DRENLUM-986922 format. One record per residue (C-alpha): residue in three letters; residue number from 1; x, y negated, z. Coordinates in nm, 4 decimals, m for minus. Layout:
% residues N
{r = ALA	k = NUM	x = X	y = Y	z = Z}
...
//
This chain:
% residues 319
{r = UNK	k = 1	x = m16.4988	y = m10.4344	z = 1.9360}
{r = UNK	k = 2	x = m16.1373	y = m10.5399	z = 1.9452}
{r = UNK	k = 3	x = m16.0044	y = m10.6503	z = 2.2866}
{r = UNK	k = 4	x = m16.0977	y = m11.0026	z = 2.3918}
{r = UNK	k = 5	x = m15.8986	y = m11.2662	z = 2.2067}
{r = UNK	k = 6	x = m15.8157	y = m11.6173	z = 2.3126}
{r = UNK	k = 7	x = m15.8078	y = m11.5229	z = 2.6811}
{r = UNK	k = 8	x = m15.5112	y = m11.4551	z = 2.9028}
{r = UNK	k = 9	x = m15.4705	y = m11.0822	z = 2.9397}
{r = UNK	k = 10	x = m15.1142	y = m11.0680	z = 3.0733}
{r = UNK	k = 11	x = m15.0902	y = m10.9768	z = 3.4427}
{r = UNK	k = 12	x = m14.8474	y = m10.7906	z = 3.6666}
{r = UNK	k = 13	x = m14.7806	y = m10.4275	z = 3.5746}
{r = UNK	k = 14	x = m14.8386	y = m10.1410	z = 3.8125}
{r = UNK	k = 15	x = m14.5418	y = m9.9574	z = 3.9604}
{r = UNK	k = 16	x = m14.5275	y = m9.5927	z = 4.0591}
{r = UNK	k = 17	x = m14.2525	y = m9.4857	z = 4.2962}
{r = UNK	k = 18	x = m14.1388	y = m9.1324	z = 4.3689}
{r = UNK	k = 19	x = m14.0523	y = m9.1200	z = 4.7376}
{r = UNK	k = 20	x = m13.8268	y = m8.8498	z = 4.8823}
{r = UNK	k = 21	x = m13.8675	y = m8.8514	z = 5.2586}
{r = UNK	k = 22	x = m13.9806	y = m9.2114	z = 5.2233}
{r = UNK	k = 23	x = m13.6811	y = m9.3232	z = 5.0147}
{r = UNK	k = 24	x = m13.7401	y = m9.4436	z = 4.6567}
{r = UNK	k = 25	x = m13.5826	y = m9.2020	z = 4.4092}
{r = UNK	k = 26	x = m13.7513	y = m9.3006	z = 4.0794}
{r = UNK	k = 27	x = m13.9863	y = m9.5690	z = 3.9484}
{r = UNK	k = 28	x = m14.2278	y = m9.5926	z = 3.6561}
{r = UNK	k = 29	x = m14.3878	y = m9.9031	z = 3.5007}
{r = UNK	k = 30	x = m14.7523	y = m9.8636	z = 3.4033}
{r = UNK	k = 31	x = m15.0085	y = m10.0766	z = 3.2201}
{r = UNK	k = 32	x = m15.3860	y = m10.0307	z = 3.2242}
{r = UNK	k = 33	x = m15.6962	y = m10.1929	z = 3.0779}
{r = UNK	k = 34	x = m16.0704	y = m10.1680	z = 3.1420}
{r = UNK	k = 35	x = m16.3129	y = m10.2665	z = 2.8645}
{r = UNK	k = 36	x = m16.6878	y = m10.2590	z = 2.8243}
{r = UNK	k = 37	x = m16.8705	y = m10.1131	z = 2.5261}
{r = UNK	k = 38	x = m16.8701	y = m10.4526	z = 2.3513}
{r = UNK	k = 39	x = m16.4903	y = m10.4451	z = 2.3470}
{r = UNK	k = 40	x = m16.4495	y = m10.7132	z = 2.6138}
{r = UNK	k = 41	x = m16.1459	y = m10.6830	z = 2.8401}
{r = UNK	k = 42	x = m16.2768	y = m10.6845	z = 3.1961}
{r = UNK	k = 43	x = m15.9736	y = m10.5864	z = 3.4042}
{r = UNK	k = 44	x = m15.6055	y = m10.5488	z = 3.3218}
{r = UNK	k = 45	x = m15.2682	y = m10.4651	z = 3.4689}
{r = UNK	k = 46	x = m14.9969	y = m10.5633	z = 3.2210}
{r = UNK	k = 47	x = m15.1483	y = m10.6444	z = 2.8825}
{r = UNK	k = 48	x = m15.4525	y = m10.5196	z = 2.6934}
{r = UNK	k = 49	x = m15.2541	y = m10.5773	z = 2.3737}
{r = UNK	k = 50	x = m14.9839	y = m10.3242	z = 2.4650}
{r = UNK	k = 51	x = m14.9891	y = m10.0606	z = 2.1899}
{r = UNK	k = 52	x = m14.9026	y = m9.6915	z = 2.1777}
{r = UNK	k = 53	x = m15.0062	y = m9.3814	z = 1.9882}
{r = UNK	k = 54	x = m15.3367	y = m9.2567	z = 2.1288}
{r = UNK	k = 55	x = m15.2305	y = m8.8913	z = 2.0913}
{r = UNK	k = 56	x = m15.4748	y = m8.6325	z = 2.2314}
{r = UNK	k = 57	x = m15.6980	y = m8.8968	z = 2.3897}
{r = UNK	k = 58	x = m15.8405	y = m8.9297	z = 2.0366}
{r = UNK	k = 59	x = m15.9832	y = m8.5756	z = 2.0412}
{r = UNK	k = 60	x = m16.3403	y = m8.6657	z = 2.1434}
{r = UNK	k = 61	x = m16.3558	y = m8.8949	z = 1.8394}
{r = UNK	k = 62	x = m16.2044	y = m8.6320	z = 1.6125}
{r = UNK	k = 63	x = m16.4783	y = m8.4013	z = 1.7422}
{r = UNK	k = 64	x = m16.7330	y = m8.6706	z = 1.6555}
{r = UNK	k = 65	x = m16.6697	y = m8.5828	z = 1.2913}
{r = UNK	k = 66	x = m16.8063	y = m8.2375	z = 1.3736}
{r = UNK	k = 67	x = m17.0989	y = m8.3559	z = 1.5860}
{r = UNK	k = 68	x = m17.2176	y = m8.6100	z = 1.3288}
{r = UNK	k = 69	x = m17.2086	y = m8.3978	z = 1.0120}
{r = UNK	k = 70	x = m17.4500	y = m8.1158	z = 1.0911}
{r = UNK	k = 71	x = m17.1575	y = m7.8728	z = 1.1242}
{r = UNK	k = 72	x = m17.2624	y = m7.7570	z = 1.4714}
{r = UNK	k = 73	x = m17.6113	y = m7.6610	z = 1.3578}
{r = UNK	k = 74	x = m17.4917	y = m7.5133	z = 1.0274}
{r = UNK	k = 75	x = m17.2740	y = m7.2574	z = 1.2050}
{r = UNK	k = 76	x = m17.4681	y = m7.2196	z = 1.5294}
{r = UNK	k = 77	x = m17.1917	y = m7.3764	z = 1.7378}
{r = UNK	k = 78	x = m17.2548	y = m7.4560	z = 2.1047}
{r = UNK	k = 79	x = m17.1466	y = m7.7237	z = 2.3491}
{r = UNK	k = 80	x = m16.8689	y = m7.4861	z = 2.4585}
{r = UNK	k = 81	x = m16.7380	y = m7.4902	z = 2.1028}
{r = UNK	k = 82	x = m16.7557	y = m7.8690	z = 2.0964}
{r = UNK	k = 83	x = m16.5740	y = m7.8863	z = 2.4302}
{r = UNK	k = 84	x = m16.2806	y = m7.6784	z = 2.3053}
{r = UNK	k = 85	x = m16.2549	y = m7.9138	z = 2.0048}
{r = UNK	k = 86	x = m16.1903	y = m8.1954	z = 2.2564}
{r = UNK	k = 87	x = m15.9457	y = m7.9851	z = 2.4530}
{r = UNK	k = 88	x = m15.5751	y = m7.9853	z = 2.5252}
{r = UNK	k = 89	x = m15.5975	y = m7.6332	z = 2.6577}
{r = UNK	k = 90	x = m15.3416	y = m7.3957	z = 2.8097}
{r = UNK	k = 91	x = m15.3971	y = m7.0986	z = 2.5815}
{r = UNK	k = 92	x = m15.5935	y = m6.8994	z = 2.8402}
{r = UNK	k = 93	x = m15.8048	y = m6.6067	z = 2.7186}
{r = UNK	k = 94	x = m16.1329	y = m6.7948	z = 2.7685}
{r = UNK	k = 95	x = m16.0031	y = m7.0924	z = 2.5725}
{r = UNK	k = 96	x = m15.8486	y = m6.8933	z = 2.2876}
{r = UNK	k = 97	x = m16.1667	y = m6.6901	z = 2.2455}
{r = UNK	k = 98	x = m16.3686	y = m7.0105	z = 2.2173}
{r = UNK	k = 99	x = m16.1441	y = m7.1384	z = 1.9373}
{r = UNK	k = 100	x = m16.1737	y = m6.8037	z = 1.7590}
{r = UNK	k = 101	x = m16.5541	y = m6.8245	z = 1.7910}
{r = UNK	k = 102	x = m16.5592	y = m7.1494	z = 1.5905}
{r = UNK	k = 103	x = m16.3591	y = m6.9958	z = 1.3077}
{r = UNK	k = 104	x = m16.5546	y = m6.6697	z = 1.3118}
{r = UNK	k = 105	x = m16.8917	y = m6.8462	z = 1.2915}
{r = UNK	k = 106	x = m16.7685	y = m7.0709	z = 1.0094}
{r = UNK	k = 107	x = m16.6221	y = m6.7685	z = 0.8247}
{r = UNK	k = 108	x = m16.2666	y = m6.9051	z = 0.8365}
{r = UNK	k = 109	x = m15.9646	y = m6.6811	z = 0.8842}
{r = UNK	k = 110	x = m15.7405	y = m6.7876	z = 1.1769}
{r = UNK	k = 111	x = m15.4490	y = m6.8012	z = 0.9322}
{r = UNK	k = 112	x = m15.5997	y = m7.1278	z = 0.8036}
{r = UNK	k = 113	x = m15.4910	y = m7.3007	z = 1.1264}
{r = UNK	k = 114	x = m15.1889	y = m7.5204	z = 1.0554}
{r = UNK	k = 115	x = m15.1040	y = m7.6075	z = 1.4161}
{r = UNK	k = 116	x = m14.7842	y = m7.4460	z = 1.5516}
{r = UNK	k = 117	x = m14.7517	y = m7.1253	z = 1.7494}
{r = UNK	k = 118	x = m14.6625	y = m7.2332	z = 2.1054}
{r = UNK	k = 119	x = m14.3354	y = m7.1157	z = 2.2635}
{r = UNK	k = 120	x = m14.3870	y = m6.7623	z = 2.3880}
{r = UNK	k = 121	x = m14.7173	y = m6.7332	z = 2.2007}
{r = UNK	k = 122	x = m14.8228	y = m6.5018	z = 1.9210}
{r = UNK	k = 123	x = m15.0799	y = m6.7102	z = 1.7324}
{r = UNK	k = 124	x = m15.1663	y = m7.0738	z = 1.6551}
{r = UNK	k = 125	x = m15.4961	y = m6.9988	z = 1.8330}
{r = UNK	k = 126	x = m15.2977	y = m7.0367	z = 2.1559}
{r = UNK	k = 127	x = m15.1678	y = m7.3849	z = 2.0721}
{r = UNK	k = 128	x = m15.3170	y = m7.6593	z = 2.2882}
{r = UNK	k = 129	x = m15.4717	y = m7.8417	z = 1.9883}
{r = UNK	k = 130	x = m15.6164	y = m7.5347	z = 1.8172}
{r = UNK	k = 131	x = m15.9748	y = m7.6284	z = 1.9046}
{r = UNK	k = 132	x = m15.9369	y = m7.9648	z = 1.7353}
{r = UNK	k = 133	x = m15.7959	y = m7.7953	z = 1.4261}
{r = UNK	k = 134	x = m16.0772	y = m7.5385	z = 1.4223}
{r = UNK	k = 135	x = m16.3294	y = m7.8223	z = 1.4325}
{r = UNK	k = 136	x = m16.1633	y = m7.9957	z = 1.1386}
{r = UNK	k = 137	x = m16.1669	y = m7.6706	z = 0.9414}
{r = UNK	k = 138	x = m16.5353	y = m7.6133	z = 1.0214}
{r = UNK	k = 139	x = m16.6232	y = m7.9558	z = 0.8799}
{r = UNK	k = 140	x = m16.4193	y = m7.8757	z = 0.5683}
{r = UNK	k = 141	x = m16.6029	y = m7.5459	z = 0.5260}
{r = UNK	k = 142	x = m16.9412	y = m7.7136	z = 0.5701}
{r = UNK	k = 143	x = m16.8566	y = m7.9868	z = 0.3176}
{r = UNK	k = 144	x = m16.6771	y = m7.7547	z = 0.0714}
{r = UNK	k = 145	x = m16.3506	y = m7.9455	z = 0.1180}
{r = UNK	k = 146	x = m16.0124	y = m7.7825	z = 0.0713}
{r = UNK	k = 147	x = m15.8906	y = m7.5905	z = 0.3772}
{r = UNK	k = 148	x = m15.5227	y = m7.5701	z = 0.2906}
{r = UNK	k = 149	x = m15.4624	y = m7.9470	z = 0.2985}
{r = UNK	k = 150	x = m15.6837	y = m8.0529	z = 0.5895}
{r = UNK	k = 151	x = m15.3972	y = m8.2220	z = 0.7799}
{r = UNK	k = 152	x = m15.3029	y = m8.4611	z = 0.5006}
{r = UNK	k = 153	x = m15.3935	y = m8.8209	z = 0.5837}
{r = UNK	k = 154	x = m15.5686	y = m8.8576	z = 0.2482}
{r = UNK	k = 155	x = m15.7854	y = m8.5476	z = 0.3035}
{r = UNK	k = 156	x = m16.1600	y = m8.6212	z = 0.3320}
{r = UNK	k = 157	x = m16.1822	y = m8.4822	z = 0.6872}
{r = UNK	k = 158	x = m15.9040	y = m8.7129	z = 0.8089}
{r = UNK	k = 159	x = m16.0627	y = m9.0061	z = 0.6294}
{r = UNK	k = 160	x = m16.3952	y = m8.9198	z = 0.7953}
{r = UNK	k = 161	x = m16.2322	y = m8.9197	z = 1.1401}
{r = UNK	k = 162	x = m16.0668	y = m9.2547	z = 1.0683}
{r = UNK	k = 163	x = m16.4004	y = m9.3946	z = 0.9519}
{r = UNK	k = 164	x = m16.5781	y = m9.2771	z = 1.2671}
{r = UNK	k = 165	x = m16.3491	y = m9.4355	z = 1.5245}
{r = UNK	k = 166	x = m16.2789	y = m9.7502	z = 1.3207}
{r = UNK	k = 167	x = m16.6549	y = m9.8101	z = 1.2916}
{r = UNK	k = 168	x = m16.6866	y = m9.7777	z = 1.6691}
{r = UNK	k = 169	x = m16.4212	y = m10.0474	z = 1.7050}
{r = UNK	k = 170	x = m16.5667	y = m10.2634	z = 1.4300}
{r = UNK	k = 171	x = m16.2385	y = m10.2661	z = 1.2383}
{r = UNK	k = 172	x = m16.1274	y = m10.1598	z = 0.8897}
{r = UNK	k = 173	x = m15.9631	y = m9.8195	z = 0.9018}
{r = UNK	k = 174	x = m15.6682	y = m9.9346	z = 0.6914}
{r = UNK	k = 175	x = m15.5563	y = m10.1631	z = 0.9756}
{r = UNK	k = 176	x = m15.4520	y = m9.8637	z = 1.1863}
{r = UNK	k = 177	x = m15.0958	y = m9.7324	z = 1.1637}
{r = UNK	k = 178	x = m15.0815	y = m9.3532	z = 1.1642}
{r = UNK	k = 179	x = m14.8117	y = m9.0932	z = 1.2246}
{r = UNK	k = 180	x = m14.8000	y = m8.7160	z = 1.2580}
{r = UNK	k = 181	x = m14.8840	y = m8.5814	z = 1.6008}
{r = UNK	k = 182	x = m14.6894	y = m8.2795	z = 1.7310}
{r = UNK	k = 183	x = m14.9676	y = m8.0524	z = 1.6046}
{r = UNK	k = 184	x = m14.9416	y = m8.1935	z = 1.2515}
{r = UNK	k = 185	x = m15.2644	y = m8.3969	z = 1.2490}
{r = UNK	k = 186	x = m15.2609	y = m8.7748	z = 1.2142}
{r = UNK	k = 187	x = m15.2538	y = m8.9836	z = 1.5302}
{r = UNK	k = 188	x = m15.3004	y = m9.3595	z = 1.5455}
{r = UNK	k = 189	x = m15.1239	y = m9.6603	z = 1.6972}
{r = UNK	k = 190	x = m15.3710	y = m9.8573	z = 1.9104}
{r = UNK	k = 191	x = m15.3798	y = m10.1301	z = 2.1702}
{r = UNK	k = 192	x = m15.4779	y = m10.0249	z = 2.5211}
{r = UNK	k = 193	x = m15.7829	y = m10.2455	z = 2.4876}
{r = UNK	k = 194	x = m15.8904	y = m10.0522	z = 2.1785}
{r = UNK	k = 195	x = m15.8504	y = m9.7199	z = 2.3577}
{r = UNK	k = 196	x = m16.0503	y = m9.8479	z = 2.6547}
{r = UNK	k = 197	x = m16.3207	y = m9.9853	z = 2.4226}
{r = UNK	k = 198	x = m16.3487	y = m9.6489	z = 2.2447}
{r = UNK	k = 199	x = m16.4029	y = m9.4708	z = 2.5748}
{r = UNK	k = 200	x = m16.6530	y = m9.7332	z = 2.6859}
{r = UNK	k = 201	x = m16.8447	y = m9.6708	z = 2.3642}
{r = UNK	k = 202	x = m16.8156	y = m9.2945	z = 2.4128}
{r = UNK	k = 203	x = m16.9894	y = m9.3199	z = 2.7506}
{r = UNK	k = 204	x = m17.2374	y = m9.5965	z = 2.6691}
{r = UNK	k = 205	x = m17.5347	y = m9.3698	z = 2.5998}
{r = UNK	k = 206	x = m17.6130	y = m9.5541	z = 2.2764}
{r = UNK	k = 207	x = m17.5164	y = m9.2819	z = 2.0287}
{r = UNK	k = 208	x = m17.6681	y = m8.9326	z = 2.0257}
{r = UNK	k = 209	x = m17.3637	y = m8.7688	z = 1.8674}
{r = UNK	k = 210	x = m17.1298	y = m8.9243	z = 2.1241}
{r = UNK	k = 211	x = m17.3690	y = m8.8171	z = 2.4000}
{r = UNK	k = 212	x = m17.3373	y = m8.4583	z = 2.2826}
{r = UNK	k = 213	x = m16.9577	y = m8.4857	z = 2.2916}
{r = UNK	k = 214	x = m16.9768	y = m8.6252	z = 2.6465}
{r = UNK	k = 215	x = m17.2160	y = m8.3509	z = 2.7570}
{r = UNK	k = 216	x = m16.9885	y = m8.0818	z = 2.6191}
{r = UNK	k = 217	x = m16.6873	y = m8.2207	z = 2.8038}
{r = UNK	k = 218	x = m16.8446	y = m8.2785	z = 3.1449}
{r = UNK	k = 219	x = m17.0455	y = m7.9535	z = 3.1450}
{r = UNK	k = 220	x = m16.7426	y = m7.7423	z = 3.0484}
{r = UNK	k = 221	x = m16.4421	y = m7.9071	z = 3.2170}
{r = UNK	k = 222	x = m16.2447	y = m7.5819	z = 3.2408}
{r = UNK	k = 223	x = m16.2215	y = m7.5771	z = 2.8608}
{r = UNK	k = 224	x = m16.0900	y = m7.9354	z = 2.8351}
{r = UNK	k = 225	x = m15.7579	y = m7.8642	z = 3.0100}
{r = UNK	k = 226	x = m15.7638	y = m7.5835	z = 3.2668}
{r = UNK	k = 227	x = m15.7805	y = m7.5085	z = 3.6367}
{r = UNK	k = 228	x = m15.5525	y = m7.7394	z = 3.8324}
{r = UNK	k = 229	x = m15.5173	y = m7.9866	z = 3.5437}
{r = UNK	k = 230	x = m15.6136	y = m8.3503	z = 3.5967}
{r = UNK	k = 231	x = m15.8912	y = m8.3832	z = 3.3372}
{r = UNK	k = 232	x = m16.0606	y = m8.0634	z = 3.4508}
{r = UNK	k = 233	x = m16.0383	y = m8.1364	z = 3.8226}
{r = UNK	k = 234	x = m16.1524	y = m8.4998	z = 3.7896}
{r = UNK	k = 235	x = m16.4598	y = m8.4054	z = 3.5861}
{r = UNK	k = 236	x = m16.5459	y = m8.1223	z = 3.8254}
{r = UNK	k = 237	x = m16.5225	y = m8.3476	z = 4.1303}
{r = UNK	k = 238	x = m16.7290	y = m8.6282	z = 3.9749}
{r = UNK	k = 239	x = m16.9980	y = m8.3908	z = 3.8419}
{r = UNK	k = 240	x = m17.0668	y = m8.5644	z = 3.5130}
{r = UNK	k = 241	x = m17.0104	y = m8.9239	z = 3.6246}
{r = UNK	k = 242	x = m16.6677	y = m8.9533	z = 3.4610}
{r = UNK	k = 243	x = m16.5225	y = m8.8161	z = 3.1393}
{r = UNK	k = 244	x = m16.1447	y = m8.7864	z = 3.1204}
{r = UNK	k = 245	x = m15.8973	y = m8.7047	z = 2.8446}
{r = UNK	k = 246	x = m15.5213	y = m8.7105	z = 2.8575}
{r = UNK	k = 247	x = m15.2781	y = m8.7904	z = 2.5803}
{r = UNK	k = 248	x = m14.9061	y = m8.7198	z = 2.5635}
{r = UNK	k = 249	x = m14.6380	y = m8.9754	z = 2.6528}
{r = UNK	k = 250	x = m14.8220	y = m9.1240	z = 2.9486}
{r = UNK	k = 251	x = m15.1670	y = m9.1858	z = 2.7939}
{r = UNK	k = 252	x = m15.4789	y = m9.1312	z = 3.0049}
{r = UNK	k = 253	x = m15.8320	y = m9.2419	z = 2.9158}
{r = UNK	k = 254	x = m16.1386	y = m9.2250	z = 3.1425}
{r = UNK	k = 255	x = m16.4956	y = m9.3481	z = 3.1001}
{r = UNK	k = 256	x = m16.7846	y = m9.3977	z = 3.3395}
{r = UNK	k = 257	x = m17.0770	y = m9.2126	z = 3.1856}
{r = UNK	k = 258	x = m17.3879	y = m9.4178	z = 3.1194}
{r = UNK	k = 259	x = m17.2291	y = m9.7492	z = 3.2175}
{r = UNK	k = 260	x = m17.0282	y = m9.8283	z = 2.9045}
{r = UNK	k = 261	x = m16.6966	y = m9.8838	z = 3.0828}
{r = UNK	k = 262	x = m16.3651	y = m9.7359	z = 2.9692}
{r = UNK	k = 263	x = m16.0193	y = m9.7236	z = 3.1284}
{r = UNK	k = 264	x = m15.6954	y = m9.6719	z = 2.9329}
{r = UNK	k = 265	x = m15.3582	y = m9.6132	z = 3.1011}
{r = UNK	k = 266	x = m15.0085	y = m9.6102	z = 2.9510}
{r = UNK	k = 267	x = m14.6977	y = m9.5122	z = 3.1448}
{r = UNK	k = 268	x = m14.4210	y = m9.6970	z = 2.9672}
{r = UNK	k = 269	x = m14.1630	y = m9.4154	z = 3.0024}
{r = UNK	k = 270	x = m14.4221	y = m9.1466	z = 2.9211}
{r = UNK	k = 271	x = m14.4189	y = m8.9713	z = 3.2612}
{r = UNK	k = 272	x = m14.7185	y = m8.7448	z = 3.3137}
{r = UNK	k = 273	x = m14.7000	y = m8.7556	z = 3.6930}
{r = UNK	k = 274	x = m14.7226	y = m9.1357	z = 3.6984}
{r = UNK	k = 275	x = m15.0432	y = m9.1584	z = 3.4923}
{r = UNK	k = 276	x = m15.2230	y = m8.9227	z = 3.7280}
{r = UNK	k = 277	x = m15.1161	y = m9.1241	z = 4.0315}
{r = UNK	k = 278	x = m15.2263	y = m9.4500	z = 3.8684}
{r = UNK	k = 279	x = m15.5590	y = m9.3008	z = 3.7607}
{r = UNK	k = 280	x = m15.6394	y = m9.1969	z = 4.1173}
{r = UNK	k = 281	x = m15.5277	y = m9.5381	z = 4.2489}
{r = UNK	k = 282	x = m15.7396	y = m9.7336	z = 4.0000}
{r = UNK	k = 283	x = m16.0464	y = m9.5125	z = 4.0254}
{r = UNK	k = 284	x = m16.0405	y = m9.5732	z = 4.4005}
{r = UNK	k = 285	x = m15.9996	y = m9.9484	z = 4.3462}
{r = UNK	k = 286	x = m16.2977	y = m9.9639	z = 4.1104}
{r = UNK	k = 287	x = m16.5187	y = m9.7357	z = 4.3185}
{r = UNK	k = 288	x = m16.5512	y = m9.4813	z = 4.0400}
{r = UNK	k = 289	x = m16.4743	y = m9.1900	z = 4.2757}
{r = UNK	k = 290	x = m16.5862	y = m9.1132	z = 4.6287}
{r = UNK	k = 291	x = m16.3405	y = m9.1190	z = 4.9210}
{r = UNK	k = 292	x = m16.3559	y = m8.7392	z = 4.9444}
{r = UNK	k = 293	x = m16.2818	y = m8.6989	z = 4.5726}
{r = UNK	k = 294	x = m15.9967	y = m8.9502	z = 4.6031}
{r = UNK	k = 295	x = m15.8496	y = m8.7521	z = 4.8914}
{r = UNK	k = 296	x = m15.8633	y = m8.4231	z = 4.7012}
{r = UNK	k = 297	x = m15.7102	y = m8.5757	z = 4.3882}
{r = UNK	k = 298	x = m15.4385	y = m8.7468	z = 4.5931}
{r = UNK	k = 299	x = m15.3474	y = m8.4182	z = 4.7602}
{r = UNK	k = 300	x = m15.3117	y = m8.2498	z = 4.4224}
{r = UNK	k = 301	x = m15.1623	y = m8.5211	z = 4.2020}
{r = UNK	k = 302	x = m14.9801	y = m8.7609	z = 4.4365}
{r = UNK	k = 303	x = m14.8203	y = m8.5134	z = 4.6765}
{r = UNK	k = 304	x = m14.5558	y = m8.3281	z = 4.4775}
{r = UNK	k = 305	x = m14.3955	y = m8.1164	z = 4.7463}
{r = UNK	k = 306	x = m14.2998	y = m8.0967	z = 5.1100}
{r = UNK	k = 307	x = m14.0649	y = m8.3952	z = 5.0834}
{r = UNK	k = 308	x = m14.1810	y = m8.5924	z = 4.7767}
{r = UNK	k = 309	x = m14.4878	y = m8.7994	z = 4.7023}
{r = UNK	k = 310	x = m14.5995	y = m9.0719	z = 4.4634}
{r = UNK	k = 311	x = m14.6905	y = m9.4243	z = 4.5698}
{r = UNK	k = 312	x = m14.8595	y = m9.6874	z = 4.3494}
{r = UNK	k = 313	x = m14.8347	y = m10.0624	z = 4.3955}
{r = UNK	k = 314	x = m15.0390	y = m10.3270	z = 4.2123}
{r = UNK	k = 315	x = m15.4009	y = m10.3541	z = 4.1076}
{r = UNK	k = 316	x = m15.6177	y = m10.4407	z = 3.8126}
{r = UNK	k = 317	x = m15.6914	y = m10.8107	z = 3.7781}
{r = UNK	k = 318	x = m15.9838	y = m10.9934	z = 3.6192}
{r = UNK	k = 319	x = m15.9079	y = m11.1883	z = 3.3020}
//
C-alpha cells in the first residue's frame, strides 16, 4: 500500500496567502495527496513522496491497538472512550473526565500517565494527548505489560501499534523512522502518500476494528478536538461522511467514509491556519463537502478578522 511508484507524482504546490485589506502579507507553500485504499496516488499537489512526521494524525491507528485487542470489552469501555483516545483535546471538563473514565475502569492510577502537564494545568489528564496515553495504558493492563515503560519504542504496546499501521500499509515496521513526539510517545516519519493511504484504509469499511474507530470519531466530534476546532466542526457539518484528524506542524488528514479515499496535507512551514484553508479549498474541489458546509467552514477558518483573510491558489492534479 505504498504510494504509486514509477509514475510522475510531482505537480505544482498549493499556495496560501494571508491578505490584509487585499494586500499579500504572508505566504505558505502546501503539498497534498489523495490515495485510495489500495495505496494508489489519485491526485496530488506537490509530491506524494514528500515526507514528514505524522504526529497526532496517527492517533486513530494508535487507538486501533485498543480496538483490536479486546481491551474495550474487557474494561467496558465505550465509543466515547475510544473517541478520546483519538483526540487532541483542549482539556475541557468533559474531555478530562472521559480520559479519567478509561483509567478508572482499567484500574490504573492517573499517576501512571507519562504525558506532560500542560501550561497552566494541574494534571497530565489535561494534556491534549492524555486520551491516547490512557488507551496505551489500558492495553498494557489488559496484556499484563509493564506500565512504567509504556512510552519506550521497544515496549510491546509501541511495537503493537507499529505492527498495526505497518500492516495496513503492507510494509515492514522497521522501515519507519521514529522520533519522540512532544507527549513522549513515538511518532513516525511518513510520506504524504502513506498518510493518505492509511486514512483511505481507515474509511474503507473493510475492517471491523477500524470501523469502530471511525464510528467513535464521527459520532463524538466534540471529544476529538473541541467546539470551534477544525476537526470537530468539519465532522459535525458532514454528519459522518468525513473523518478528520489534525497533526502538529501543518499536518491534516481527512477520509471519506465508506469510499476508501484519504487526503493528507502538509504545510511546509508548519502553519496551522494554512492547512485549514487548504483543506476547505480541496474538499470543495473534490465535492466532499456541500456548498453550505464550505461557506460555513470558510467563514470560520479562512476569514481571520475584519481586515485579514486567507486565499488559496492551485488545485490537485491527476497523476
